[in-house]
VOGULO-586942 format. One line per field, with one value per residue (C-alpha): residue in three letters; residue number from 1; x, y, z. Coordinates in pm, 1 decimal. Example, Ala and Ser with C-alpha at 12.3 -4.5 7.8 and 13.67 -1.06 7.14 Angstrom:
2
type	c(ALA SER)
seq	c(1 2)
east	c(1230.0 1367.0)
north	c(-450.0 -106.0)
up	c(780.0 714.0)
//
This chain:
444
type	c(MET ASN ARG SER PRO GLY THR SER LYS LEU LEU GLN VAL PHE GLN LYS GLN PHE PRO TYR PHE GLY THR ASN LYS SER ARG GLU ILE PHE ARG LEU ILE ASN GLU ILE SER LYS ILE GLU LYS MET PRO PHE ASN THR PHE LEU ASN LEU LEU THR THR HIS ASP TYR GLU THR LEU LYS SER THR LEU LEU GLN ARG ARG TYR PRO LYS THR PHE HIS LYS ASN SER LEU ASN SER TYR TYR LEU PRO LYS TYR GLU PHE ASP PRO SER LYS MET ALA ASP ILE SER GLN LYS LYS PHE TYR PRO LYS ASN ILE TYR TYR GLU HIS ASP THR ALA LYS SER GLU LEU PHE SER LYS ILE LYS VAL LEU PHE LYS LYS SER ASP PHE LYS GLU ILE SER SER LEU LYS THR PHE ILE LYS GLU HIS HIS PHE THR LEU LYS ASP TYR ASN ASN ARG CYS ASN THR LEU PHE LEU VAL LYS GLU LYS TYR ASP PHE PHE LYS LYS CYS PRO CYS SER GLN SER VAL VAL ASN CYS GLY TYR SER ILE MET ASN LEU GLY ILE GLY CYS ILE TYR ASP CYS SER TYR CYS PHE LEU GLN SER TYR GLN ASN VAL GLU GLY ILE ILE ILE PRO TYR ASN ILE ASP ASP TYR LEU VAL ASP ASN LYS ILE VAL ALA ALA GLU LYS GLY PHE PHE ASN TYR LYS ARG ILE GLY SER GLY GLU PHE THR ASP SER LEU ILE PHE ASP ASN ILE THR ASN PHE SER GLN LYS ILE ILE ALA TYR PHE LYS LEU LYS LYS GLY ILE TYR PHE GLU PHE LYS THR LYS SER THR ASN ILE HIS ASN LEU LEU SER CYS GLY GLY VAL GLU ASN ILE VAL ALA ALA TRP SER VAL ASN THR LYS LYS ILE THR ALA GLU ASN GLU PHE LYS THR PRO SER ILE GLN ASP ARG LEU LEU ALA ALA LYS LYS CYS ALA LEU ALA GLY PHE SER THR ALA PHE HIS PHE ASP PRO VAL ILE TYR TYR GLN ASP TRP ARG ARG ASP TYR GLN ASP ILE ILE ASP MET ILE PHE ASP PHE VAL PRO ASN ASN SER ILE LYS TRP ILE SER ILE GLY THR LEU ARG MET PRO SER ILE GLN LYS PRO ILE ILE GLU ASN ARG PHE PRO GLN THR GLU ILE LEU ASN GLY GLU LEU LEU LEU GLY LYS ASP PHE LYS LEU ARG TYR ASP ASP ASN LEU ARG ILE GLU ILE TYR LYS HIS LEU THR LYS TYR ILE LYS SER LYS LYS SER LYS THR ILE VAL TYR LEU CYS MET GLU ASP ASN ASN ILE TRP LYS THR VAL PHE ASN SER)
seq	c(1 2 3 4 5 6 7 8 9 10 11 12 13 14 15 16 17 18 19 20 21 22 23 24 25 26 27 28 29 30 31 32 33 34 35 36 37 38 39 40 41 42 43 44 45 46 47 48 49 50 51 52 53 54 55 56 57 58 59 60 61 62 63 64 65 66 67 68 69 70 71 72 73 74 75 76 77 78 79 80 81 82 83 84 85 86 87 88 89 90 91 92 93 94 95 96 97 98 99 100 101 102 103 104 105 106 107 108 109 110 111 112 113 114 115 116 117 118 119 120 121 122 123 124 125 126 127 128 129 130 131 132 133 134 135 136 137 138 139 140 141 142 143 144 145 146 147 148 149 150 151 152 153 154 155 156 157 158 159 160 161 162 163 164 165 166 167 168 169 170 171 172 173 174 175 176 177 178 179 180 181 182 183 184 185 186 187 188 189 190 191 192 193 194 195 196 197 198 199 200 201 202 203 204 205 206 207 208 209 210 211 212 213 214 215 216 217 218 219 220 221 222 223 224 225 226 227 228 229 230 231 232 233 234 235 236 237 238 239 240 241 242 243 244 245 246 247 248 249 250 251 252 253 254 255 256 257 258 259 260 261 262 263 264 265 266 267 268 269 270 271 272 273 274 275 276 277 278 279 280 281 282 283 284 285 286 287 288 289 290 291 292 293 294 295 296 297 298 299 300 301 302 303 304 305 306 307 308 309 310 311 312 313 314 315 316 317 318 319 320 321 322 323 324 325 326 327 328 329 330 331 332 333 334 335 336 337 338 339 340 341 342 343 344 345 346 347 348 349 350 351 352 353 354 355 356 357 358 359 360 361 362 363 364 365 366 367 368 369 370 371 372 373 374 375 376 377 378 379 380 381 382 383 384 385 386 387 388 389 390 391 392 393 394 395 396 397 398 399 400 401 402 403 404 405 406 407 408 409 410 411 412 413 414 415 416 417 418 419 420 421 422 423 424 425 426 427 428 429 430 431 432 433 434 435 436 437 438 439 440 441 442 443 444)
east	c(1466.7 1714.0 1712.7 1939.3 2191.9 2014.5 1675.9 1829.6 2001.3 1685.7 1490.0 1748.4 1727.6 1347.8 1337.5 1563.8 1318.4 1008.1 1121.6 778.4 583.8 490.9 533.2 215.4 247.5 613.4 525.1 264.4 462.1 788.9 613.4 441.8 769.6 939.9 660.9 640.3 1015.1 1023.8 731.7 866.1 1224.2 1337.3 1600.5 1446.4 1651.2 1565.6 1194.7 1222.9 1382.2 1087.6 841.7 759.2 502.6 552.7 183.4 90.4 -264.7 -167.1 139.7 -45.5 -322.6 -70.2 127.6 -180.7 -305.0 33.8 57.5 -306.4 -399.3 -689.1 -859.1 -784.5 -1110.8 -1322.3 -1227.3 -1206.5 -870.6 -909.8 -864.6 -496.9 -281.1 33.1 220.8 569.0 828.0 1137.0 1369.3 1595.2 1825.3 1866.1 1500.5 1542.7 1443.9 1717.3 1590.4 1879.6 1776.9 1866.4 1775.3 1552.2 1762.3 1664.0 1937.8 1704.8 1415.8 1187.7 943.5 672.5 702.1 432.5 591.0 898.2 683.4 560.4 657.2 716.4 967.7 1164.9 1177.9 1288.7 1561.1 1703.7 1653.6 1808.9 2084.1 2289.9 2005.7 1992.4 1684.7 1532.3 1222.3 978.2 678.2 448.9 456.2 225.4 474.4 765.2 587.8 520.2 885.7 1032.5 989.5 913.6 1040.2 1046.2 1409.3 1295.8 1048.5 1333.0 1517.7 1214.6 1364.3 1634.3 1379.2 1121.6 853.3 693.8 372.9 46.3 -246.0 -539.3 -782.6 -735.9 -787.6 -1057.3 -1226.4 -1425.4 -1224.8 -1173.3 -1347.9 -1362.8 -1694.2 -1943.9 -1767.9 -1933.5 -1851.1 -1770.9 -1812.9 -1445.9 -1316.0 -956.4 -755.1 -452.4 -142.5 99.5 214.0 500.4 654.3 1007.7 907.5 936.0 652.6 651.1 274.0 238.9 9.7 211.8 478.1 227.8 39.2 292.3 412.7 655.0 1013.8 995.7 800.0 526.2 425.9 173.7 259.4 -91.0 -244.6 -450.0 -647.7 -759.5 -903.3 -1210.1 -1563.1 -1708.3 -1448.8 -1552.4 -1931.6 -1941.3 -1811.7 -2049.8 -2125.5 -2150.4 -2246.3 -2077.4 -2269.0 -2023.7 -1825.0 -1470.7 -1196.1 -837.3 -499.8 -266.1 -390.8 -106.9 151.7 201.3 11.7 292.1 618.5 696.9 513.4 834.9 904.8 557.5 389.2 62.3 -82.6 -81.2 -302.3 -526.5 -582.4 -650.6 -916.6 -1087.7 -1097.3 -1372.1 -1572.4 -1740.3 -1939.4 -1624.0 -1344.1 -1011.5 -771.0 -392.5 -313.6 53.0 323.3 557.0 620.3 650.6 395.6 573.9 345.5 33.6 136.2 230.8 -121.6 -296.8 -540.2 -904.4 -1148.6 -1235.7 -870.7 -772.6 -413.7 -426.7 -167.4 -139.3 -33.5 67.9 229.6 591.6 685.6 517.0 653.2 1011.2 1001.2 793.0 764.4 1115.0 1239.6 928.9 920.5 851.8 499.8 593.7 718.0 398.0 185.4 391.1 326.3 -44.3 -46.2 110.4 -151.5 -435.1 -308.5 -281.8 -653.8 -655.7 -873.5 -687.7 -758.2 -584.6 -579.8 -497.6 -442.5 -322.5 -379.1 -150.7 -219.3 57.1 86.9 82.2 -140.1 -401.2 -156.7 49.7 -243.2 -393.7 -63.2 -85.3 -446.7 -337.8 -58.9 -298.3 -532.5 -243.1 -72.8 -355.1 -646.0 -952.4 -1185.0 -965.9 -996.1 -1265.2 -1236.7 -1034.5 -1042.1 -947.9 -857.3 -681.1 -396.8 -509.4 -341.2 -380.9 -256.0 18.5 172.4 269.5 577.6 672.8 686.3 880.5 1147.1 1161.8 1136.6 1248.1 1273.7 922.4 678.6 356.0 293.5 315.8 -50.0 -325.0 -405.5 -677.8 -768.8 -1109.8 -1346.2 -1183.8 -843.5 -717.6 -546.2 -688.8 -753.1 -1048.7 -1378.7 -1381.9 -1033.3 -1109.8 -1427.5 -1233.9 -976.4 -1235.5 -1450.4 -1153.9 -1009.6 -1341.0 -1436.3 -1102.7 -1126.3 -1479.8 -1357.2 -1172.2 -1510.8 -1429.7 -1688.9 -1468.3 -1627.3 -1479.3 -1525.6 -1393.2 -1198.0 -1274.8 -1522.7 -1864.9 -2196.8 -2204.8 -1873.6 -1993.7 -2319.1 -2140.1 -1885.6 -2108.9 -2445.9 -2345.2)
north	c(2047.4 1787.6 1503.1 1203.5 1225.1 935.9 1110.6 1438.0 1269.5 1082.8 1407.0 1575.8 1293.4 1306.9 1683.7 1656.2 1414.1 1610.2 1975.3 2123.5 1966.2 2207.0 2139.0 1935.2 1728.9 1655.9 1549.6 1299.4 1146.8 1131.7 950.6 702.1 616.4 566.0 342.4 130.2 85.4 -28.6 -272.2 -417.9 -411.9 -219.2 57.7 404.4 506.6 186.4 240.1 609.7 521.6 296.5 586.2 699.3 974.7 1322.7 1405.6 1444.5 1309.4 1004.5 937.8 968.4 736.1 479.5 489.6 470.9 162.6 -1.0 99.6 14.1 -264.8 -408.0 -86.4 171.5 133.2 113.4 435.0 808.7 975.4 1137.0 791.8 783.3 962.0 1102.5 1324.9 1458.8 1181.5 1257.7 1027.8 1153.8 877.6 1064.7 983.9 606.4 405.2 231.9 -126.5 -268.6 -444.8 -238.3 -260.6 23.4 258.7 626.3 885.7 1158.5 1123.9 1424.2 1427.2 1654.5 1769.8 1543.5 1241.3 1257.3 1148.5 832.9 471.1 445.7 732.0 562.6 239.7 414.8 595.5 254.1 95.3 382.1 511.6 645.7 849.2 1227.0 1323.9 1667.0 1821.0 1999.6 2216.8 2008.3 1789.0 2034.9 2318.1 2098.9 2014.1 2382.7 2469.8 2190.4 2152.1 1790.1 1622.8 1272.9 1244.3 1302.2 1018.2 790.9 883.8 852.9 566.7 801.5 995.5 903.3 1133.9 1058.4 1253.1 1277.3 1195.8 1424.6 1363.0 1064.5 783.8 619.4 681.5 508.9 358.3 639.8 474.5 652.3 797.0 552.4 236.4 -25.1 40.6 -279.2 -107.4 -124.9 126.8 228.6 280.6 489.5 359.0 584.2 688.3 545.2 208.9 74.7 -158.5 -31.9 -166.9 -13.5 38.0 181.3 483.0 636.6 753.9 999.0 1062.4 1107.3 1464.7 1430.1 1308.5 1027.7 759.4 890.4 695.3 823.0 737.2 768.9 436.3 428.6 729.6 521.0 237.9 410.5 284.7 614.0 632.2 305.2 324.9 469.6 147.1 -0.5 -359.0 -304.5 -634.6 -833.1 -953.7 -782.8 -461.5 -461.6 -228.8 -257.9 -94.0 -105.0 181.0 430.8 193.9 -179.1 -296.6 -504.9 -385.2 -162.4 -373.6 -497.3 -129.4 -6.4 -319.5 -165.7 -505.2 -619.0 -331.8 -359.9 -731.7 -685.8 -428.2 -581.9 -943.1 -833.6 -670.7 -976.1 -780.8 -634.9 -796.7 -616.1 -680.1 -641.9 -603.7 -670.0 -805.1 -869.9 -1179.5 -975.8 -1181.5 -1242.7 -1009.6 -1163.3 -1514.9 -1404.3 -1267.0 -1588.4 -1613.6 -1513.4 -1542.0 -1173.9 -1073.1 -1120.3 -1158.2 -1062.1 -1064.8 -880.8 -1136.6 -1141.6 -1377.4 -1477.3 -1281.9 -960.5 -997.1 -1048.5 -766.6 -508.5 -574.2 -491.6 -563.1 -770.2 -1133.4 -1397.7 -1524.4 -1856.5 -1684.1 -1476.9 -1789.6 -1970.8 -1677.1 -1694.8 -2065.2 -1999.5 -1735.7 -1964.3 -2250.6 -2009.5 -1931.8 -1613.2 -1566.6 -1497.2 -1303.3 -1233.7 -942.1 -982.3 -614.0 -505.9 -785.4 -704.2 -823.2 -994.8 -1293.6 -1572.3 -1403.6 -1682.1 -1960.1 -1754.7 -1625.2 -1973.4 -2098.5 -1848.3 -1940.4 -2305.1 -2214.4 -2026.2 -2321.7 -2568.1 -2369.8 -2212.4 -2394.9 -2329.7 -2256.1 -1970.4 -1761.8 -1498.2 -1299.1 -1255.9 -927.9 -871.3 -540.3 -472.6 -224.9 135.7 461.5 840.2 965.6 1169.6 844.2 718.8 944.2 884.2 508.5 561.3 753.6 540.4 201.1 240.0 -137.9 -224.4 -358.9 -287.9 23.9 -176.5 -273.6 -73.1 158.2 407.0 737.4 731.2 1004.4 998.7 1071.6 727.9 490.7 139.7 -143.6 -146.4 -267.5 -584.2 -687.4 -623.0 -830.1 -1111.8 -1108.3 -1096.2 -1374.2 -1602.6 -1549.6 -1562.4 -1883.4 -2040.7 -1937.1 -2078.6 -2405.8 -2458.2 -2514.5 -2244.4 -2044.4 -1735.4 -1414.9 -1292.5 -926.9 -662.7 -355.3 -14.3 -131.9 6.3 -169.1 -263.1 -448.8 -629.0 -739.4 -860.5 -1059.8 -1217.3 -1248.2 -1393.6)
up	c(-1334.6 -1213.8 -1466.3 -1485.8 -1772.5 -1945.1 -1944.8 -2062.0 -2353.7 -2452.4 -2447.0 -2668.7 -2921.9 -2910.4 -2964.9 -3270.8 -3430.1 -3325.8 -3307.1 -3382.4 -3096.2 -2819.8 -2448.4 -2398.0 -2715.5 -2644.0 -2289.0 -2404.2 -2691.1 -2495.6 -2211.4 -2441.3 -2612.4 -2274.6 -2144.3 -2459.5 -2485.8 -2121.4 -2159.9 -2484.5 -2353.8 -2659.0 -2638.4 -2656.9 -2960.9 -3145.2 -3093.8 -3182.7 -3515.5 -3603.4 -3594.3 -3947.5 -3893.4 -3755.8 -3739.8 -3371.8 -3385.2 -3590.8 -3379.2 -3048.1 -3166.2 -3289.6 -2966.1 -2743.3 -2928.4 -2882.7 -2515.8 -2431.6 -2677.3 -2473.6 -2370.5 -2641.9 -2831.5 -2513.6 -2334.0 -2393.3 -2447.5 -2103.5 -1950.6 -2042.8 -1789.0 -1951.7 -1704.4 -1765.1 -1763.2 -1558.1 -1371.0 -1093.6 -959.0 -629.4 -556.9 -584.3 -278.8 -80.6 -70.2 129.8 450.5 757.9 1122.6 1235.0 1444.3 1408.1 1419.5 1542.1 1784.4 1823.6 2111.2 2241.1 2601.8 2748.9 2582.9 2809.1 3104.6 2934.4 2975.4 2599.1 2605.1 2882.3 2686.3 2366.2 2558.3 2646.3 2303.4 2107.7 2334.3 2044.9 1893.6 1922.6 2128.7 2067.5 2222.5 1989.7 2072.2 1850.9 1542.2 1365.7 1416.2 1307.0 980.6 908.4 959.6 744.4 370.5 281.7 -36.9 -181.3 -75.1 283.6 245.9 137.5 458.0 687.6 892.1 1020.7 1222.7 1486.3 1625.7 1962.8 2000.1 2187.7 1960.0 2034.3 1750.6 1518.9 1765.3 1565.9 1230.6 961.5 676.8 422.5 128.8 -205.6 -310.0 -464.3 -343.2 -124.5 240.2 427.8 764.4 862.5 1116.3 1178.7 1492.9 1399.8 1579.7 1395.1 1050.3 849.7 771.7 734.9 451.9 95.2 -117.8 -463.2 -464.0 -110.5 -94.7 189.5 -55.1 -203.9 121.8 400.4 454.5 742.7 727.7 977.3 1157.9 1389.0 1700.2 1956.5 2314.1 2461.2 2354.8 2677.7 2551.9 2252.5 2454.6 2589.8 2531.3 2408.6 2131.4 1968.0 1979.8 1626.0 1473.0 1214.5 1119.6 744.4 583.3 861.9 1165.0 1394.6 1419.9 1282.1 1395.7 1283.1 1257.9 961.9 745.4 795.0 937.6 965.0 1274.7 1424.8 1275.2 1576.2 1833.0 1996.7 2070.3 2167.5 2309.7 2190.2 2097.8 2461.7 2574.1 2268.2 2321.0 2691.6 2607.3 2303.7 2417.6 2655.6 2372.6 2226.2 1968.6 1812.8 1615.4 1629.0 1340.4 1337.2 966.3 890.3 662.5 954.4 1164.8 1482.5 1675.1 2007.4 2202.1 2049.5 2145.0 2496.8 2546.1 2450.6 2163.0 2159.1 1866.8 1832.4 1792.7 1427.3 1310.6 942.9 670.0 342.3 83.4 -279.4 -526.2 -477.5 -790.5 -678.1 -324.9 -443.4 -696.8 -508.1 -134.0 -23.8 329.0 406.2 525.5 261.8 203.1 361.8 677.2 696.8 669.0 931.6 1164.6 1077.8 1160.7 1501.7 1575.8 1466.1 1681.6 1974.6 1942.8 1736.7 1432.4 1107.0 788.0 459.0 219.8 -148.6 -198.7 -440.8 -689.3 -981.9 -1332.2 -1530.2 -1761.5 -1502.3 -1244.5 -1237.2 -1158.1 -915.2 -707.9 -699.5 -559.0 -272.0 -200.3 -188.9 53.6 282.1 315.0 346.4 623.9 821.7 988.6 773.5 1064.9 1188.1 868.8 926.0 603.6 286.1 97.8 -265.3 -422.6 -749.2 -798.8 -772.8 -682.8 -691.4 -1027.6 -857.6 -736.2 -1082.8 -1128.5 -765.2 -825.4 -1148.4 -959.7 -646.3 -816.8 -1181.1 -1232.6 -1119.7 -1376.8 -1187.4 -1398.9 -1721.4 -1692.8 -1860.0 -1570.0 -1658.5 -1496.4 -1327.4 -1215.5 -872.8 -1034.9 -937.0 -1175.6 -1193.8 -1435.7 -1672.3 -1519.0 -1729.9 -1620.8 -1254.8 -1279.7 -1446.8 -1165.8 -888.0 -1033.4 -1076.9 -728.6 -540.7 -722.3 -636.7 -270.5 -246.8 -397.7 -69.2 100.0 351.5 545.3 531.3 406.8 79.2 -6.6 -245.6 -144.2 -296.6 -560.3 -649.6 -628.4 -998.8 -970.6 -658.9 -823.1 -1135.1 -936.8 -671.4 -845.0 -1181.0)
//
């Protein structure tokens, strides 16, 4: 296994002090020591020297209580996810700001006849264009690694989408379904947010854009949309890519707006972190088209949402869209717990209502940090300096890591109460939470 010299040396020191631990015991204790030393900002060797017991059970219990002080006595030992700790510096994300200009552009045969292909040929004259039989075949023939994900912006795939035009939001089992439906405008993003689920989900070494947007905008493909607890159907993009980040290349928003502005019973949402709103403004605003921004505190944005516009710039873009006649929405997702979370999230809520006309805001969603368990070591390797994993994330039945129920309820109650204090008519809802959490938050 390729380890950084630092990790290898730490493991050697650890094994000298605990030579009788087997593979699994060593994995758990070594990880706990690494996590605690990072959280407490104490050198690994210094913390190791403070340990006085060599009994595994006693040592593990002591370390778990120190690592999870608020939840240790409330949860089973199975709640604590302790995978093998390894850091490979070659897997670190490159967070330097670069203009998107793919070196390689792969395209399926039919794509070459499209208007989008002609435009991309002009925009990326220096790129190497290569025809492929299909994206599916390409994926089978190429082994994908985390290093490939880090280099995804070097490659663009232009394909014909045949199946995933439209689908219901893939909620986890047992969570409340808000009725949201997704239009898939591609896969991949040039931003690097430390918590992004794409880094554990995406399995192709590039950005994927379908050229056949006209095939999406057909009445019989959207009839399955549900209302959920809203009084209208909601469809949006932004699940597998940022809705607007490539819009200056694709111009998809222009066709989407032209189609959906005539569908008065449906709200279409462009969910984004970008300020790429030129096409929206050129179309003219309409109430059932929603320009929506993912937002977080200034601290979380600066330390985890790399290459993205600032919160202030996002809100200025939202204001322009609202004044142009669009509806707006905001998504606090993921809310990340840290010492000053209350004050910092309140500051962003204040900014939203200071910048954006209140009557334009249709909904605000709130969801706390969560992730598939396999994503934890990926984040550790790609973003070794991030502190988002320092929280007490517990392993649930769905094999996702998330905060304890009580902490999530505390966060939701505080933020919903503060949003409602703005006397806004906007709908506030929770993302990926079960019925018990909802009832506790909204009915107490």
